PyMOL Python script that loads the backbone (N, CA, C, O; Angstrom):
from pymol import cmd

cmd.read_pdbstr("""\
ATOM      1  N   MET A   1      50.677 125.334-134.815  1.00  0.00           N
ATOM      2  CA  MET A   1      51.379 124.497-133.868  1.00  0.00           C
ATOM      3  C   MET A   1      50.380 123.471-133.333  1.00  0.00           C
ATOM      4  O   MET A   1      49.334 123.839-132.798  1.00  0.00           O
ATOM      5  N   LYS A   2      50.697 122.217-133.475  1.00  0.00           N
ATOM      6  CA  LYS A   2      49.847 121.116-133.024  1.00  0.00           C
ATOM      7  C   LYS A   2      50.365 120.584-131.701  1.00  0.00           C
ATOM      8  O   LYS A   2      51.511 120.146-131.596  1.00  0.00           O
ATOM      9  N   VAL A   3      49.503 120.627-130.693  1.00  0.00           N
ATOM     10  CA  VAL A   3      49.833 120.057-129.388  1.00  0.00           C
ATOM     11  C   VAL A   3      48.944 118.838-129.197  1.00  0.00           C
ATOM     12  O   VAL A   3      47.722 118.912-129.334  1.00  0.00           O
ATOM     13  N   GLY A   4      49.572 117.728-128.881  1.00  0.00           N
ATOM     14  CA  GLY A   4      48.841 116.488-128.696  1.00  0.00           C
ATOM     15  C   GLY A   4      48.085 116.460-127.381  1.00  0.00           C
ATOM     16  O   GLY A   4      48.302 117.306-126.514  1.00  0.00           O
ATOM     17  N   VAL A   5      47.195 115.484-127.233  1.00  0.00           N
ATOM     18  CA  VAL A   5      46.456 115.341-125.982  1.00  0.00           C
ATOM     19  C   VAL A   5      47.407 115.094-124.816  1.00  0.00           C
ATOM     20  O   VAL A   5      47.067 115.356-123.663  1.00  0.00           O
ATOM     21  N   CYS A   6      48.591 114.594-125.120  1.00  0.00           N
ATOM     22  CA  CYS A   6      49.592 114.349-124.071  1.00  0.00           C
ATOM     23  C   CYS A   6      50.193 115.655-123.564  1.00  0.00           C
ATOM     24  O   CYS A   6      50.818 115.679-122.504  1.00  0.00           O
ATOM     25  N   GLY A   7      50.005 116.754-124.323  1.00  0.00           N
ATOM     26  CA  GLY A   7      50.526 118.056-123.914  1.00  0.00           C
ATOM     27  C   GLY A   7      51.832 118.443-124.580  1.00  0.00           C
ATOM     28  O   GLY A   7      52.389 119.498-124.280  1.00  0.00           O
ATOM     29  N   ILE A   8      52.324 117.614-125.469  1.00  0.00           N
ATOM     30  CA  ILE A   8      53.596 117.880-126.140  1.00  0.00           C
ATOM     31  C   ILE A   8      53.348 118.465-127.532  1.00  0.00           C
ATOM     32  O   ILE A   8      52.430 118.046-128.236  1.00  0.00           O
ATOM     33  N   TYR A   9      54.174 119.433-127.916  1.00  0.00           N
ATOM     34  CA  TYR A   9      54.174 119.993-129.268  1.00  0.00           C
ATOM     35  C   TYR A   9      54.654 118.893-130.209  1.00  0.00           C
ATOM     36  O   TYR A   9      55.821 118.503-130.163  1.00  0.00           O
ATOM     37  N   CYS A  10      53.765 118.393-131.058  1.00  0.00           N
ATOM     38  CA  CYS A  10      54.022 117.195-131.862  1.00  0.00           C
ATOM     39  C   CYS A  10      55.329 117.240-132.662  1.00  0.00           C
ATOM     40  O   CYS A  10      56.071 116.259-132.691  1.00  0.00           O
ATOM     41  N   GLU A  11      55.608 118.359-133.299  1.00  0.00           N
ATOM     42  CA  GLU A  11      56.780 118.447-134.158  1.00  0.00           C
ATOM     43  C   GLU A  11      58.098 118.382-133.388  1.00  0.00           C
ATOM     44  O   GLU A  11      59.158 118.249-134.001  1.00  0.00           O
ATOM     45  N   LYS A  12      58.053 118.474-132.070  1.00  0.00           N
ATOM     46  CA  LYS A  12      59.259 118.375-131.245  1.00  0.00           C
ATOM     47  C   LYS A  12      59.282 117.094-130.410  1.00  0.00           C
ATOM     48  O   LYS A  12      60.233 116.851-129.667  1.00  0.00           O
ATOM     49  N   CYS A  13      58.252 116.291-130.531  1.00  0.00           N
ATOM     50  CA  CYS A  13      58.139 115.069-129.733  1.00  0.00           C
ATOM     51  C   CYS A  13      59.043 113.968-130.288  1.00  0.00           C
ATOM     52  O   CYS A  13      58.936 113.629-131.467  1.00  0.00           O
ATOM     53  N   PRO A  14      59.923 113.407-129.472  1.00  0.00           N
ATOM     54  CA  PRO A  14      60.825 112.348-129.942  1.00  0.00           C
ATOM     55  C   PRO A  14      60.076 111.129-130.494  1.00  0.00           C
ATOM     56  O   PRO A  14      60.519 110.531-131.474  1.00  0.00           O
ATOM     57  N   LYS A  15      58.960 110.759-129.886  1.00  0.00           N
ATOM     58  CA  LYS A  15      58.198 109.605-130.369  1.00  0.00           C
ATOM     59  C   LYS A  15      57.555 109.897-131.724  1.00  0.00           C
ATOM     60  O   LYS A  15      57.508 109.026-132.592  1.00  0.00           O
ATOM     61  N   PHE A  16      57.062 111.115-131.902  1.00  0.00           N
ATOM     62  CA  PHE A  16      56.468 111.507-133.183  1.00  0.00           C
ATOM     63  C   PHE A  16      57.532 111.535-134.278  1.00  0.00           C
ATOM     64  O   PHE A  16      57.307 111.055-135.388  1.00  0.00           O
ATOM     65  N   LEU A  17      58.692 112.104-133.951  1.00  0.00           N
ATOM     66  CA  LEU A  17      59.777 112.194-134.928  1.00  0.00           C
ATOM     67  C   LEU A  17      60.329 110.824-135.333  1.00  0.00           C
ATOM     68  O   LEU A  17      60.792 110.650-136.460  1.00  0.00           O
ATOM     69  N   LYS A  18      60.279 109.858-134.418  1.00  0.00           N
ATOM     70  CA  LYS A  18      60.744 108.491-134.708  1.00  0.00           C
ATOM     71  C   LYS A  18      59.640 107.633-135.308  1.00  0.00           C
ATOM     72  O   LYS A  18      59.813 106.428-135.490  1.00  0.00           O
ATOM     73  N   LYS A  19      58.483 108.267-135.621  1.00  0.00           N
ATOM     74  CA  LYS A  19      57.329 107.569-136.187  1.00  0.00           C
ATOM     75  C   LYS A  19      56.752 106.532-135.223  1.00  0.00           C
ATOM     76  O   LYS A  19      56.138 105.556-135.653  1.00  0.00           O
ATOM     77  N   GLN A  20      56.953 106.747-133.908  1.00  0.00           N
ATOM     78  CA  GLN A  20      56.373 105.875-132.896  1.00  0.00           C
ATOM     79  C   GLN A  20      55.015 106.399-132.440  1.00  0.00           C
ATOM     80  O   GLN A  20      54.328 105.755-131.647  1.00  0.00           O
ATOM     81  N   CYS A  21      54.641 107.546-132.935  1.00  0.00           N
ATOM     82  CA  CYS A  21      53.332 108.134-132.658  1.00  0.00           C
ATOM     83  C   CYS A  21      52.821 108.715-133.973  1.00  0.00           C
ATOM     84  O   CYS A  21      53.542 109.426-134.672  1.00  0.00           O
ATOM     85  N   SER A  22      51.582 108.407-134.296  1.00  0.00           N
ATOM     86  CA  SER A  22      51.020 108.904-135.556  1.00  0.00           C
ATOM     87  C   SER A  22      50.113 110.110-135.344  1.00  0.00           C
ATOM     88  O   SER A  22      49.395 110.518-136.256  1.00  0.00           O
ATOM     89  N   GLY A  23      50.146 110.670-134.162  1.00  0.00           N
ATOM     90  CA  GLY A  23      49.320 111.830-133.874  1.00  0.00           C
ATOM     91  C   GLY A  23      48.085 111.446-133.072  1.00  0.00           C
ATOM     92  O   GLY A  23      47.951 110.310-132.617  1.00  0.00           O
ATOM     93  N   CYS A  24      47.201 112.395-132.909  1.00  0.00           N
ATOM     94  CA  CYS A  24      46.091 112.194-131.983  1.00  0.00           C
ATOM     95  C   CYS A  24      44.802 111.683-132.607  1.00  0.00           C
ATOM     96  O   CYS A  24      43.756 111.697-131.958  1.00  0.00           O
ATOM     97  N   GLY A  25      44.858 111.240-133.836  1.00  0.00           N
ATOM     98  CA  GLY A  25      43.693 110.583-134.404  1.00  0.00           C
ATOM     99  C   GLY A  25      43.687 109.136-133.950  1.00  0.00           C
ATOM    100  O   GLY A  25      44.189 108.816-132.872  1.00  0.00           O
ATOM    101  N   LEU A  26      43.129 108.272-134.757  1.00  0.00           N
ATOM    102  CA  LEU A  26      43.218 106.852-134.447  1.00  0.00           C
ATOM    103  C   LEU A  26      44.688 106.487-134.429  1.00  0.00           C
ATOM    104  O   LEU A  26      45.387 106.658-135.427  1.00  0.00           O
ATOM    105  N   ASN A  27      45.150 105.994-133.321  1.00  0.00           N
ATOM    106  CA  ASN A  27      46.577 105.783-133.152  1.00  0.00           C
ATOM    107  C   ASN A  27      46.812 104.398-132.551  1.00  0.00           C
ATOM    108  O   ASN A  27      46.497 104.172-131.382  1.00  0.00           O
ATOM    109  N   PRO A  28      47.355 103.481-133.328  1.00  0.00           N
ATOM    110  CA  PRO A  28      47.571 102.125-132.825  1.00  0.00           C
ATOM    111  C   PRO A  28      48.699 102.027-131.794  1.00  0.00           C
ATOM    112  O   PRO A  28      48.805 101.019-131.095  1.00  0.00           O
ATOM    113  N   VAL A  29      49.528 103.043-131.693  1.00  0.00           N
ATOM    114  CA  VAL A  29      50.681 103.008-130.802  1.00  0.00           C
ATOM    115  C   VAL A  29      50.380 103.643-129.448  1.00  0.00           C
ATOM    116  O   VAL A  29      50.811 103.136-128.412  1.00  0.00           O
ATOM    117  N   CYS A  30      49.650 104.737-129.454  1.00  0.00           N
ATOM    118  CA  CYS A  30      49.405 105.508-128.236  1.00  0.00           C
ATOM    119  C   CYS A  30      47.928 105.432-127.844  1.00  0.00           C
ATOM    120  O   CYS A  30      47.041 105.629-128.675  1.00  0.00           O
ATOM    121  N   LYS A  31      47.686 105.146-126.581  1.00  0.00           N
ATOM    122  CA  LYS A  31      46.309 105.027-126.087  1.00  0.00           C
ATOM    123  C   LYS A  31      45.768 106.341-125.540  1.00  0.00           C
ATOM    124  O   LYS A  31      44.595 106.418-125.177  1.00  0.00           O
ATOM    125  N   MET A  32      46.603 107.376-125.474  1.00  0.00           N
ATOM    126  CA  MET A  32      46.184 108.634-124.866  1.00  0.00           C
ATOM    127  C   MET A  32      45.044 109.335-125.599  1.00  0.00           C
ATOM    128  O   MET A  32      44.135 109.830-124.933  1.00  0.00           O
ATOM    129  N   PRO A  33      45.038 109.407-126.943  1.00  0.00           N
ATOM    130  CA  PRO A  33      43.926 110.086-127.611  1.00  0.00           C
ATOM    131  C   PRO A  33      42.572 109.439-127.314  1.00  0.00           C
ATOM    132  O   PRO A  33      41.597 110.145-127.058  1.00  0.00           O
ATOM    133  N   ALA A  34      42.501 108.124-127.344  1.00  0.00           N
ATOM    134  CA  ALA A  34      41.238 107.437-127.059  1.00  0.00           C
ATOM    135  C   ALA A  34      40.817 107.646-125.611  1.00  0.00           C
ATOM    136  O   ALA A  34      39.634 107.830-125.324  1.00  0.00           O
ATOM    137  N   CYS A  35      41.778 107.617-124.707  1.00  0.00           N
ATOM    138  CA  CYS A  35      41.489 107.822-123.293  1.00  0.00           C
ATOM    139  C   CYS A  35      40.949 109.236-123.055  1.00  0.00           C
ATOM    140  O   CYS A  35      39.953 109.410-122.352  1.00  0.00           O
ATOM    141  N   ALA A  36      41.603 110.240-123.638  1.00  0.00           N
ATOM    142  CA  ALA A  36      41.160 111.626-123.470  1.00  0.00           C
ATOM    143  C   ALA A  36      39.745 111.802-124.008  1.00  0.00           C
ATOM    144  O   ALA A  36      38.921 112.476-123.389  1.00  0.00           O
ATOM    145  N   LYS A  37      39.468 111.206-125.142  1.00  0.00           N
ATOM    146  CA  LYS A  37      38.130 111.296-125.718  1.00  0.00           C
ATOM    147  C   LYS A  37      37.112 110.642-124.783  1.00  0.00           C
ATOM    148  O   LYS A  37      36.039 111.197-124.544  1.00  0.00           O
ATOM    149  N   GLU A  38      37.444 109.480-124.262  1.00  0.00           N
ATOM    150  CA  GLU A  38      36.558 108.766-123.333  1.00  0.00           C
ATOM    151  C   GLU A  38      36.303 109.580-122.061  1.00  0.00           C
ATOM    152  O   GLU A  38      35.190 109.582-121.536  1.00  0.00           O
ATOM    153  N   LYS A  39      37.343 110.275-121.566  1.00  0.00           N
ATOM    154  CA  LYS A  39      37.226 111.060-120.331  1.00  0.00           C
ATOM    155  C   LYS A  39      36.631 112.444-120.582  1.00  0.00           C
ATOM    156  O   LYS A  39      36.276 113.149-119.637  1.00  0.00           O
ATOM    157  N   GLY A  40      36.521 112.840-121.866  1.00  0.00           N
ATOM    158  CA  GLY A  40      35.933 114.136-122.207  1.00  0.00           C
ATOM    159  C   GLY A  40      36.854 115.314-121.959  1.00  0.00           C
ATOM    160  O   GLY A  40      36.392 116.411-121.645  1.00  0.00           O
ATOM    161  N   VAL A  41      38.175 115.093-122.100  1.00  0.00           N
ATOM    162  CA  VAL A  41      39.134 116.183-121.932  1.00  0.00           C
ATOM    163  C   VAL A  41      39.912 116.391-123.226  1.00  0.00           C
ATOM    164  O   VAL A  41      40.093 115.460-124.011  1.00  0.00           O
ATOM    165  N   GLU A  42      40.368 117.622-123.439  1.00  0.00           N
ATOM    166  CA  GLU A  42      41.145 117.916-124.643  1.00  0.00           C
ATOM    167  C   GLU A  42      42.601 117.512-124.487  1.00  0.00           C
ATOM    168  O   GLU A  42      43.229 117.053-125.441  1.00  0.00           O
ATOM    169  N   ILE A  43      43.139 117.683-123.282  1.00  0.00           N
ATOM    170  CA  ILE A  43      44.519 117.292-123.003  1.00  0.00           C
ATOM    171  C   ILE A  43      44.569 116.564-121.664  1.00  0.00           C
ATOM    172  O   ILE A  43      43.729 116.791-120.794  1.00  0.00           O
ATOM    173  N   CYS A  44      45.532 115.714-121.510  1.00  0.00           N
ATOM    174  CA  CYS A  44      45.664 114.905-120.294  1.00  0.00           C
ATOM    175  C   CYS A  44      45.746 115.746-119.029  1.00  0.00           C
ATOM    176  O   CYS A  44      45.227 115.347-117.987  1.00  0.00           O
ATOM    177  N   PHE A  45      46.394 116.911-119.106  1.00  0.00           N
ATOM    178  CA  PHE A  45      46.577 117.749-117.928  1.00  0.00           C
ATOM    179  C   PHE A  45      45.249 118.202-117.331  1.00  0.00           C
ATOM    180  O   PHE A  45      45.193 118.555-116.153  1.00  0.00           O
ATOM    181  N   ASN A  46      44.176 118.198-118.127  1.00  0.00           N
ATOM    182  CA  ASN A  46      42.857 118.607-117.641  1.00  0.00           C
ATOM    183  C   ASN A  46      42.078 117.455-117.014  1.00  0.00           C
ATOM    184  O   ASN A  46      40.981 117.662-116.495  1.00  0.00           O
ATOM    185  N   CYS A  47      42.615 116.278-117.056  1.00  0.00           N
ATOM    186  CA  CYS A  47      41.926 115.107-116.531  1.00  0.00           C
ATOM    187  C   CYS A  47      42.098 115.039-115.010  1.00  0.00           C
ATOM    188  O   CYS A  47      43.205 115.232-114.507  1.00  0.00           O
ATOM    189  N   PRO A  48      41.024 114.769-114.280  1.00  0.00           N
ATOM    190  CA  PRO A  48      41.152 114.664-112.825  1.00  0.00           C
ATOM    191  C   PRO A  48      42.021 113.479-112.387  1.00  0.00           C
ATOM    192  O   PRO A  48      42.487 113.443-111.249  1.00  0.00           O
ATOM    193  N   GLU A  49      42.236 112.528-113.271  1.00  0.00           N
ATOM    194  CA  GLU A  49      43.067 111.368-112.948  1.00  0.00           C
ATOM    195  C   GLU A  49      44.543 111.557-113.327  1.00  0.00           C
ATOM    196  O   GLU A  49      45.348 110.645-113.141  1.00  0.00           O
ATOM    197  N   PHE A  50      44.900 112.733-113.857  1.00  0.00           N
ATOM    198  CA  PHE A  50      46.284 112.999-114.255  1.00  0.00           C
ATOM    199  C   PHE A  50      47.186 113.086-113.045  1.00  0.00           C
ATOM    200  O   PHE A  50      46.800 113.712-112.058  1.00  0.00           O
ATOM    201  N   PRO A  51      48.355 112.498-113.068  1.00  0.00           N
ATOM    202  CA  PRO A  51      48.876 111.583-114.078  1.00  0.00           C
ATOM    203  C   PRO A  51      48.401 110.154-113.812  1.00  0.00           C
ATOM    204  O   PRO A  51      48.306 109.716-112.666  1.00  0.00           O
ATOM    205  N   CYS A  52      48.112 109.458-114.872  1.00  0.00           N
ATOM    206  CA  CYS A  52      47.645 108.079-114.768  1.00  0.00           C
ATOM    207  C   CYS A  52      48.713 107.131-115.318  1.00  0.00           C
ATOM    208  O   CYS A  52      49.795 107.563-115.716  1.00  0.00           O
ATOM    209  N   PHE A  53      48.403 105.871-115.333  1.00  0.00           N
ATOM    210  CA  PHE A  53      49.383 104.878-115.790  1.00  0.00           C
ATOM    211  C   PHE A  53      49.820 105.116-117.230  1.00  0.00           C
ATOM    212  O   PHE A  53      50.962 104.816-117.578  1.00  0.00           O
ATOM    213  N   LEU A  54      48.933 105.652-118.082  1.00  0.00           N
ATOM    214  CA  LEU A  54      49.330 105.936-119.467  1.00  0.00           C
ATOM    215  C   LEU A  54      50.420 106.998-119.508  1.00  0.00           C
ATOM    216  O   LEU A  54      51.373 106.894-120.281  1.00  0.00           O
ATOM    217  N   ASN A  55      50.274 108.016-118.676  1.00  0.00           N
ATOM    218  CA  ASN A  55      51.292 109.067-118.632  1.00  0.00           C
ATOM    219  C   ASN A  55      52.622 108.512-118.158  1.00  0.00           C
ATOM    220  O   ASN A  55      53.675 108.876-118.681  1.00  0.00           O
ATOM    221  N   TYR A  56      52.575 107.623-117.160  1.00  0.00           N
ATOM    222  CA  TYR A  56      53.815 107.051-116.634  1.00  0.00           C
ATOM    223  C   TYR A  56      54.493 106.132-117.649  1.00  0.00           C
ATOM    224  O   TYR A  56      55.701 105.910-117.565  1.00  0.00           O
ATOM    225  N   GLU A  57      53.732 105.595-118.607  1.00  0.00           N
ATOM    226  CA  GLU A  57      54.343 104.794-119.679  1.00  0.00           C
ATOM    227  C   GLU A  57      55.065 105.699-120.679  1.00  0.00           C
ATOM    228  O   GLU A  57      56.017 105.274-121.334  1.00  0.00           O
ATOM    229  N   PHE A  58      54.610 106.938-120.792  1.00  0.00           N
ATOM    230  CA  PHE A  58      55.099 107.843-121.831  1.00  0.00           C
ATOM    231  C   PHE A  58      56.164 108.814-121.320  1.00  0.00           C
ATOM    232  O   PHE A  58      57.168 109.049-121.993  1.00  0.00           O
ATOM    233  N   PHE A  59      55.944 109.375-120.133  1.00  0.00           N
ATOM    234  CA  PHE A  59      56.836 110.395-119.580  1.00  0.00           C
ATOM    235  C   PHE A  59      57.669 109.824-118.444  1.00  0.00           C
ATOM    236  O   PHE A  59      57.367 108.754-117.916  1.00  0.00           O
ATOM    237  N   SER A  60      58.715 110.542-118.074  1.00  0.00           N
ATOM    238  CA  SER A  60      59.551 110.079-116.962  1.00  0.00           C
ATOM    239  C   SER A  60      58.805 110.264-115.643  1.00  0.00           C
ATOM    240  O   SER A  60      58.052 111.221-115.465  1.00  0.00           O
ATOM    241  N   LYS A  61      59.028 109.343-114.740  1.00  0.00           N
ATOM    242  CA  LYS A  61      58.385 109.379-113.426  1.00  0.00           C
ATOM    243  C   LYS A  61      58.742 110.652-112.686  1.00  0.00           C
ATOM    244  O   LYS A  61      57.875 111.263-112.061  1.00  0.00           O
ATOM    245  N   SER A  62      59.992 111.064-112.741  1.00  0.00           N
ATOM    246  CA  SER A  62      60.405 112.261-111.999  1.00  0.00           C
ATOM    247  C   SER A  62      59.691 113.512-112.524  1.00  0.00           C
ATOM    248  O   SER A  62      59.329 114.389-111.740  1.00  0.00           O
ATOM    249  N   TRP A  63      59.488 113.601-113.833  1.00  0.00           N
ATOM    250  CA  TRP A  63      58.798 114.757-114.411  1.00  0.00           C
ATOM    251  C   TRP A  63      57.333 114.776-113.980  1.00  0.00           C
ATOM    252  O   TRP A  63      56.820 115.829-113.603  1.00  0.00           O
ATOM    253  N   LEU A  64      56.658 113.640-114.027  1.00  0.00           N
ATOM    254  CA  LEU A  64      55.258 113.586-113.620  1.00  0.00           C
ATOM    255  C   LEU A  64      55.097 113.836-112.127  1.00  0.00           C
ATOM    256  O   LEU A  64      54.159 114.515-111.709  1.00  0.00           O
ATOM    257  N   ASP A  65      55.998 113.295-111.327  1.00  0.00           N
ATOM    258  CA  ASP A  65      55.945 113.547-109.896  1.00  0.00           C
ATOM    259  C   ASP A  65      56.130 115.029-109.600  1.00  0.00           C
ATOM    260  O   ASP A  65      55.496 115.563-108.690  1.00  0.00           O
ATOM    261  N   PHE A  66      57.003 115.706-110.372  1.00  0.00           N
ATOM    262  CA  PHE A  66      57.180 117.144-110.224  1.00  0.00           C
ATOM    263  C   PHE A  66      55.898 117.890-110.583  1.00  0.00           C
ATOM    264  O   PHE A  66      55.484 118.797-109.862  1.00  0.00           O
ATOM    265  N   LEU A  67      55.267 117.509-111.698  1.00  0.00           N
ATOM    266  CA  LEU A  67      54.050 118.193-112.133  1.00  0.00           C
ATOM    267  C   LEU A  67      52.920 118.066-111.111  1.00  0.00           C
ATOM    268  O   LEU A  67      52.154 119.010-110.911  1.00  0.00           O
ATOM    269  N   LYS A  68      52.815 116.916-110.471  1.00  0.00           N
ATOM    270  CA  LYS A  68      51.716 116.745-109.522  1.00  0.00           C
ATOM    271  C   LYS A  68      52.082 117.211-108.110  1.00  0.00           C
ATOM    272  O   LYS A  68      51.251 117.142-107.205  1.00  0.00           O
ATOM    273  N   SER A  69      53.289 117.672-107.919  1.00  0.00           N
ATOM    274  CA  SER A  69      53.697 118.156-106.602  1.00  0.00           C
ATOM    275  C   SER A  69      53.103 119.521-106.315  1.00  0.00           C
ATOM    276  O   SER A  69      52.573 120.184-107.206  1.00  0.00           O
ATOM    277  N   ASP A  70      53.198 119.931-105.058  1.00  0.00           N
ATOM    278  CA  ASP A  70      52.693 121.244-104.654  1.00  0.00           C
ATOM    279  C   ASP A  70      53.438 122.392-105.330  1.00  0.00           C
ATOM    280  O   ASP A  70      52.944 123.519-105.354  1.00  0.00           O
ATOM    281  N   LYS A  71      54.627 122.115-105.880  1.00  0.00           N
ATOM    282  CA  LYS A  71      55.400 123.156-106.543  1.00  0.00           C
ATOM    283  C   LYS A  71      54.707 123.655-107.802  1.00  0.00           C
ATOM    284  O   LYS A  71      54.906 124.798-108.214  1.00  0.00           O
ATOM    285  N   VAL A  72      53.888 122.795-108.416  1.00  0.00           N
ATOM    286  CA  VAL A  72      53.251 123.155-109.675  1.00  0.00           C
ATOM    287  C   VAL A  72      51.747 123.252-109.526  1.00  0.00           C
ATOM    288  O   VAL A  72      51.140 124.193-110.036  1.00  0.00           O
ATOM    289  N   VAL A  73      51.135 122.309-108.845  1.00  0.00           N
ATOM    290  CA  VAL A  73      49.687 122.230-108.749  1.00  0.00           C
ATOM    291  C   VAL A  73      49.247 122.541-107.328  1.00  0.00           C
ATOM    292  O   VAL A  73      49.761 121.983-106.358  1.00  0.00           O
ATOM    293  N   GLY A  74      48.295 123.437-107.234  1.00  0.00           N
ATOM    294  CA  GLY A  74      47.599 123.743-106.058  1.00  0.00           C
ATOM    295  C   GLY A  74      48.201 123.863-104.771  1.00  0.00           C
ATOM    296  O   GLY A  74      47.511 124.136-103.789  1.00  0.00           O
TER     297      GLY A  74
END
""", "prot")
cmd.dss("prot")
cmd.show_as("cartoon", "prot")
cmd.util.cbc("prot")
cmd.orient("prot")
């Protein structure tokens, strides 16, 4: 099972299935793999800046706001 740096199981990701994401290697469509590598994290959720503007471009605002709320984190 391959989980991308974005935290999604690739084979179930709508963007991956529509060929809008080529995976976590060099990816001309998604900036998340390069960002994670630059920040030294394996997945975005481990980044101290999560959620950042890249996440908000990819995921729904309500979902990210839920993840960063006290209900889920700390």
